[in-house]
C-alpha positions in Angstrom: 135.2 113.8 92.4 137.8 113.5 95.2 135.8 115.4 97.8 133.8 112.8 99.7 131.4 115.3 101.1 130.5 116.6 97.6 130.3 113.1 96.3 127.8 112.0 98.9 125.8 115.2 98.6 125.4 114.4 95.0 124.5 110.8 95.7 121.8 111.8 98.2 120.5 114.4 95.8 120.1 111.6 93.2 118.5 109.4 95.9 115.9 112.1 96.8 115.2 112.6 93.1 114.2 108.9 92.8 112.2 109.1 96.0 110.3 111.9 94.3 109.4 109.7 91.3 108.1 106.9 93.7 106.0 109.3 95.7 104.5 110.7 92.5 103.7 107.2 91.4 102.1 106.1 94.7 100.1 109.3 95.2 98.7 109.2 91.7 97.1 105.8 92.4 94.8 107.5 94.9 94.4 110.8 92.9 93.3 109.1 89.6 91.1 106.5 91.2 89.8 108.6 94.1 90.0 112.3 94.4 90.2 113.3 90.7 87.5 110.8 89.8 85.2 112.2 92.5 85.7 115.9 91.8 85.7 115.8 88.1 83.3 112.9 87.5 85.8 110.7 85.6 84.6 107.5 84.0 86.8 104.3 83.9 88.2 105.1 80.5 89.3 108.6 81.5 90.9 107.2 84.7 92.8 104.6 82.6 94.0 107.3 80.2 95.1 109.6 82.9 97.0 106.9 84.8 98.7 105.8 81.6 99.6 109.4 80.7 101.8 109.4 83.8 103.6 106.2 82.8 104.3 105.9 79.1 106.4 109.1 78.8 108.6 107.8 81.7 110.3 105.0 79.8 110.5 107.0 76.5 112.3 109.9 78.1 114.8 107.6 79.7 115.9 106.3 76.3 115.7 109.6 74.4 117.7 111.6 77.0 120.3 108.9 77.1 121.2 109.7 73.5 122.0 113.3 74.3 122.7 113.5 78.0 126.5 113.6 77.4 126.1 116.4 75.0 123.8 118.7 77.1 125.1 117.7 80.5 123.7 116.2 83.7 122.8 119.6 85.2 120.6 120.6 82.2 118.7 117.3 82.5 118.3 117.7 86.2 116.9 121.2 85.8 114.5 119.8 83.2 113.2 117.2 85.6 112.6 119.8 88.3 110.7 122.0 85.8 108.5 119.0 84.9 107.6 118.5 88.6 106.9 122.3 88.9 104.7 122.2 85.8 102.8 119.1 87.1 102.0 121.0 90.3 100.9 124.1 88.4 98.6 122.1 86.0 97.2 120.2 89.0 96.4 123.5 90.8 94.8 125.0 87.7 92.6 121.8 87.4 91.7 122.2 91.1 90.4 125.7 90.7 88.8 125.1 87.3 85.0 125.0 87.3 84.9 123.3 83.9 85.2 119.5 84.3 86.2 119.1 80.7 89.0 121.6 80.9 90.1 120.2 84.2 90.5 116.8 82.6 92.7 118.2 79.8 94.8 120.0 82.4 95.3 116.9 84.4 96.2 114.9 81.2 98.9 117.4 80.1 100.2 117.6 83.7 100.4 113.8 83.9 102.4 113.6 80.6 104.8 116.2 81.9 105.2 114.4 85.2 105.9 111.1 83.3 108.6 112.9 81.3 110.1 114.3 84.6 110.1 110.9 86.2 111.9 109.3 83.3 114.4 112.2 83.1 115.4 111.6 86.7 116.3 108.0 85.9 118.3 109.2 82.8 120.7 111.2 84.9 120.9 109.5 88.4 122.0 106.1 87.0 125.1 107.3 85.1 126.0 109.8 87.8 126.1 107.1 90.5 127.9 104.6 88.3 130.5 107.2 87.6 131.2 108.6 91.1 131.3 105.0 92.5 132.9 103.4 89.5 134.7 100.7 91.6 131.5 99.6 93.4 128.8 100.2 90.8 126.5 97.3 91.7 126.6 98.1 95.4 125.8 101.8 95.0 123.2 101.3 92.3 121.4 99.0 94.6 121.6 101.6 97.4 120.4 104.3 95.0 117.4 102.2 94.0 116.4 101.7 97.6 114.8 105.1 97.0 112.1 103.6 94.8 110.6 101.2 97.4 111.3 103.8 100.1 109.3 106.4 98.2 106.5 103.9 97.7 106.3 103.3 101.4 106.4 107.0 102.2 103.9 108.0 99.6 101.6 105.1 100.2 101.6 105.5 104.0 101.0 109.3 103.9 98.3 108.8 101.3 96.6 106.2 103.4 96.7 108.5 106.4 95.1 111.3 104.4 92.3 109.0 103.4 91.9 107.7 106.9 91.5 111.2 108.4 89.5 112.4 105.4 92.0 115.3 104.8 89.8 116.5 101.9 92.1 118.8 99.9 94.0 116.6 97.4 96.5 119.4 96.6 98.3 118.1 99.8 99.3 115.0 97.8 100.7 117.3 95.0 102.7 119.1 97.6 104.0 115.8 98.8 105.6 115.4 95.4 106.8 119.1 95.2 108.6 119.0 98.5 111.3 116.4 97.7 111.7 117.9 94.2 112.7 121.2 95.7 115.1 119.4 98.0 116.9 117.5 95.2 117.0 120.7 93.1 118.7 122.6 95.9 121.2 119.8 96.5 122.1 119.3 92.9 121.9 122.8 91.3 125.5 123.7 92.3 127.0 120.3 92.2 130.2 119.5 90.5 129.0 116.9 88.0 131.4 114.1 87.1 132.7 113.3 83.7 131.2 110.1 82.4 133.7 107.2 82.0 133.0 107.0 78.3 134.0 110.6 77.8 136.9 110.4 80.2 138.3 107.4 78.3 138.0 109.1 74.9 135.3 106.7 73.7 133.5 108.2 70.8 129.7 108.6 70.3 129.9 106.1 67.5 131.6 103.6 69.7 128.9 104.1 72.4 126.2 103.3 69.9 128.1 100.3 68.7 128.5 99.0 72.2 124.7 99.0 72.7 124.2 97.6 69.3 121.6 97.6 66.5 119.7 94.6 68.1 119.3 96.7 71.2 118.2 99.7 69.1 115.6 97.6 67.4 114.2 96.3 70.7 114.1 99.8 72.1 112.5 101.2 69.0 109.9 98.5 68.8 108.8 99.0 72.4 108.8 102.8 72.2 106.8 102.9 69.0 104.5 100.1 70.2 103.8 102.2 73.3 103.1 105.3 71.3 100.9 103.4 68.9 98.8 102.3 71.8 98.3 105.9 72.8 98.0 107.6 69.4 96.9 104.8 67.1 99.4 105.1 64.2 98.3 101.8 62.5 100.5 98.8 61.6 102.2 100.3 58.5 103.3 103.6 60.1 104.3 101.7 63.3 106.7 99.5 61.4 108.1 102.4 59.4 108.9 104.2 62.6 110.6 101.0 63.9 112.6 99.9 60.8 113.8 103.2 59.5 115.6 104.4 62.8 117.0 100.9 63.2 118.5 100.9 59.7 120.0 104.4 60.2 121.4 103.2 63.5 123.1 100.2 61.9 124.4 102.3 58.9 126.1 104.6 61.3 127.6 102.3 63.9 127.9 99.0 61.9 127.4 96.8 65.0 124.7 94.4 66.0 126.0 94.5 69.6 128.0 92.2 71.8 126.2 88.8 72.3 126.3 89.3 76.1 124.9 92.8 75.8 122.1 91.5 73.6 121.4 88.8 76.2 121.3 91.4 79.0 118.9 93.5 77.0 116.5 90.6 76.4 116.7 89.5 80.0 115.3 92.9 81.1 112.0 91.8 79.7 111.4 88.8 81.9 113.1 90.7 84.8 110.7 93.6 84.5 107.7 91.3 84.1 108.7 89.3 87.2 109.2 92.4 89.4 106.9 95.2 88.2 104.4 93.0 86.3 103.7 90.8 89.4 103.5 94.0 91.5 101.0 95.4 89.1 98.7 92.4 89.7 99.5 91.3 93.2 96.9 93.5 94.9 94.0 92.0 92.8 95.5 88.5 93.0 95.7 88.6 96.8 92.4 90.4 97.4 90.4 87.2 97.8 92.6 85.4 100.3 93.3 88.5 102.4 89.6 89.5 102.5 88.9 86.2 104.3 91.0 87.5 107.2 89.8 91.1 107.0 93.1 92.5 105.8 93.6 95.0 102.8 95.5 93.4 100.0 97.7 96.5 99.5 99.6 95.3 102.6 101.4 92.7 100.4 102.8 95.4 98.1 103.8 97.8 101.0 105.4 94.9 102.9 107.5 93.8 99.9 108.5 97.4 99.2 109.7 97.7 102.8 111.8 94.5 102.4 113.4 95.9 99.2 114.3 99.2 100.8 116.0 97.6 103.8 117.9 95.0 101.8 119.1 97.4 99.1 120.6 99.7 101.8 122.5 96.7 103.2 123.6 95.1 99.9 127.3 95.7 100.3 128.2 92.5 102.3 125.8 90.4 100.2 127.2 91.4 96.8 130.7 91.2 98.3 130.2 87.6 99.1 128.1 86.4 96.2 129.2 88.8 93.4 126.7 90.4 91.0 125.8 87.2 89.1 125.6 85.0 92.2 123.3 87.6 93.7 121.1 87.4 90.5 121.1 83.6 90.6 119.9 83.7 94.2 117.3 86.4 93.5 115.8 84.4 90.6 115.7 81.3 92.7 113.9 83.0 95.6 111.5 84.8 93.1 110.5 81.4 91.7 109.7 80.0 95.1 107.9 83.1 96.4 105.7 83.6 93.3 104.8 79.9 93.3 103.8 80.0 97.0 101.8 83.2 96.4 99.8 81.3 93.7 98.0 79.2 96.3 98.7 80.6 99.8 95.5 81.5 101.8 96.3 81.9 105.5 97.8 85.1 106.8 101.1 83.4 107.9 101.6 81.6 104.5 100.7 84.7 102.5 103.3 86.8 104.3 105.9 84.0 104.2 105.4 83.8 100.4 105.5 87.6 100.1 108.7 87.7 102.1 110.5 85.2 99.9 109.2 87.0 96.8 110.2 90.4 98.2 113.7 89.3 99.0 114.0 87.8 95.5 112.8 90.8 93.5 114.9 93.2 95.6 118.1 92.9 93.8 117.0 92.3 90.2 116.8 95.8 88.7 119.8 97.6 90.2 122.1 94.6 90.0 121.3 94.2 86.3 122.1 97.9 85.8 125.4 97.3 87.7 126.3 94.3 85.4 125.6 96.3 82.3 127.6 99.3 83.5 130.5 97.1 84.7 130.8 95.0 81.6 129.9 97.6 78.9 131.2 101.0 80.1 131.7 102.1 76.6 127.9 102.1 76.2 127.9 105.0 78.7 124.5 106.4 79.7 122.9 104.9 76.6 123.4 101.2 77.6 122.7 101.9 81.2 119.4 103.8 80.7 118.1 102.1 77.5 118.2 98.8 79.3 116.2 100.3 82.1 113.8 101.9 79.6 113.3 98.6 77.8 112.4 97.0 81.1 109.8 99.7 81.9 108.2 99.6 78.5 108.1 95.8 78.4 106.0 95.7 81.6 103.1 97.8 80.1 103.3 96.5 76.6 104.0 92.8 77.3 104.0 92.0 81.0 100.8 93.3 82.5 98.6 92.2 79.5 100.3 88.8 79.4 99.7 88.1 83.2 96.1 89.2 82.6 95.9 86.7 79.7 97.2 84.0 82.1 94.5 84.8 84.5 91.7 84.8 81.8 93.0 81.4 80.5 93.0 80.0 84.0 89.5 81.2 84.7 88.1 80.0 81.4 89.6 76.5 81.9 88.3 76.3 85.5 84.7 77.3 84.5 84.9 74.9 81.5 85.8 72.0 83.9 83.1 72.8 86.5 80.3 74.5 84.6 80.8 74.2 80.8 77.1 75.2 80.1 77.5 78.5 82.0 80.8 79.2 80.2 79.1 79.5 76.8 76.9 82.2 78.3 79.8 84.5 79.4 82.8 83.8 77.2 84.0 86.2 74.5 86.9 86.4 72.0 89.5 89.1 72.4 93.0 90.0 71.1 96.1 91.8 72.3 99.6 92.4 71.1 100.6 88.7 71.5 97.5 87.2 69.9 93.9 86.1 70.5 92.5 84.8 73.7 89.2 84.0 75.4 87.9 86.0 78.4 84.9 86.6 80.5 82.5 89.2 79.2 81.6 91.5 82.2 78.2 92.4 80.7 77.3 88.8 80.0 78.6 87.7 83.5 76.4 90.4 85.1 73.4 89.0 83.3 73.7 85.7 85.1 71.5 84.9 88.0 72.7 85.8 91.4 73.0 82.2 92.3 75.1 81.5 89.2 77.5 84.4 90.0 77.9 83.3 93.6 78.6 79.7 92.5 81.3 80.9 90.1 82.9 83.5 92.5 85.2 81.0 94.4 86.2 79.3 91.2 87.2 82.6 89.6 89.1 83.8 92.6 91.1 80.6 93.0 91.8 80.4 89.2 92.9 84.0 89.1 95.4 83.5 92.0 96.7 80.2 90.6 97.7 82.1 87.4 100.8 83.2 89.3 102.2 79.8 88.8 102.6 80.6 85.1 104.5 83.8 86.0 107.4 81.6 87.4 108.5 80.9 83.8 110.1 84.4 83.8 112.4 84.1 86.8 113.1 80.5 85.6 114.4 82.0 82.3 116.5 84.4 84.2 117.9 81.7 86.5 119.1 79.6 83.6 120.6 82.6 81.9 122.4 83.8 85.1 123.8 80.4 85.7 125.1 80.3 82.2 126.8 83.7 82.6 128.3 82.6 85.9 129.8 79.5 84.2 131.1 81.7 81.3 132.9 84.1 83.7 134.2 81.1 85.7 136.0 79.8 82.6 137.5 83.3 82.2 138.9 83.3 85.7 135.9 85.0 87.5 133.7 88.0 87.2 135.6 91.2 86.9 134.4 94.7 86.0 135.9 96.4 82.9 138.0 99.3 83.9 137.5 101.6 80.9 139.7 104.5 82.1 142.9 102.4 82.3 141.8 100.2 79.4 142.2 97.0 81.4 140.2 94.7 83.6 140.2 95.7 87.2 141.1 93.0 89.7 
């Protein structure tokens, strides 16, 4: 990859591919909850299923393609992702012209699953490509690459909002908004000279790659993948554990490695990292709805604003990572995230809300791509598997653990607040529920609706405040990361400082 022009053409092709995934994500929020629901009379259950269908295949395809991407090649995987976007557009068009609402729903569901596979496939090839062509500055260029995600959210969210504002009418325009960048990245990458991955160039075997990632990592990934599929298809506990244990035992029997302790730590840290970033983002609109409604502002502004911060800072990460180093950057990011999330838990005025959102936005900016950079720099023998499986574990942990856990935090806060202020009313509206981490108490919507108007109005401020205050509990996740990153920094300091592993020359690069 000596030709700079070809290198940067490949990089920007990967960048636009990630922009495509973000635009697809942001436009689907409006399509599922608005245009599709209106045209095809979707109920809340159908909307939830459709939205999930575009997400769960995402993380699974990242992990599965990582196991074979070095065998089939980056170009093949890129073509597959483009075919997925094309099929999504086709199924959406068929649903649009369908006169049968039931058939339309099935078409949208299949198209959503295909889209999710395409989105995950993009991540499966762009991360190893960029870490290979910029193998001396992995953290910097992975951060710049992942500026495409918030950039795509801003583009997709802004254009979607404009379509709604002008009552554009034909929702196929939002499908075209996804199709356009997919065509662009396909044209840019179809004739590219794809690099040889470091693992292959160094002669590292497939078995050594699996050993580098380790059986512990394989178990975590298997558990999350199967747990996600069980939520969709309902295997049952026995079948679920068979699907988890058997592949893990086969993995260990082949590679005979539990994994490097640091690799295991980085894998486990992706869980609180993903919950801190994507889990908080997933709830922030609802959490900030009450304080922002007081000043007449839409709560989506917080998410769009923090996405803009992420895009700008990731583009300009070079001097920052040059000064702080990857681990120093992660220590700073975790510290800022703690402060920002804590302030978001009680801020009410416009100024305080956006100050808190700014601090939180700066903090979460560098988490994901910098962690990928550290994994790639310290464990290059793991190749695409280590790099992408870590990302997939993060994505899966958000839906399976993060979002439900933050929801449980909210319910616990609300129940405690009502119990303190109006215990008699609480007994009328509470119900027992359970989720993957155990049992909890929650408000029963039907019982709450049966209260008198006065009782509901009296409880509304208490519920709103308790829901927002639940964010204080979320700070435990960046706190775990902060302690871990400080520990890693001290570990490398004893070794003479953080240095990436140069796999090609089989030495540590200075």
